[in-house]
C-alpha positions, 0 to 999 in steps of 0.5 A: 208811167212814161212812155216813148214810142220811135218812128221812122226806122227803114231801110235806106241805101247808103249816101240816103237819109232818115229822120228818126222821131221819138213821142213821149207821153209827157212833156219833154221838157220835163226830162232832164235830157233825151238822147237817142242811142245805138245797138248795132248788130254784135256791139254794144250800144252807144250814144248817137245825139243827146239834148238836154232840158236847156237845149245844149247838144252831144253827139257821138263821135262815130256820127258827128256832123251827119246828124243832128238831133232836134225837138218840138216841145209842142208835139212832145217829140224829139227828132233824129235827122240822120244825112249821108248815112253809111253801112256802119250805122246800121242798127235798133235806135231807141230813144231814151229820156232821164230825169235824174237817176231815172230812165225810160227807153223806148222799144226801137226802130231798126234803121238798115244801110244797105246797097 
């Protein structure tokens, strides 16, 4: 069974940066795509960033220009670098991996942006 483990969350001041990591138990090129989603308090889960097996990326409208998704196949890890963080980006960030219609989610990490 695929396992995803996120790390790198924490508290940061507005304008700060964080890098989240999602480590997979399988070769990440096994997945059709991997992505990051955010669950903000009182809001629905939304896409933050996605990277497919070919390397194409897709970003949520609310974070475009301030984040970058990347990967390291040798480490079986997908990263999310977030810059110029704003209070509204606070939430639980979850990693997701998809193979056709089968999806696996990590437990998520909390990111709090506050002064």
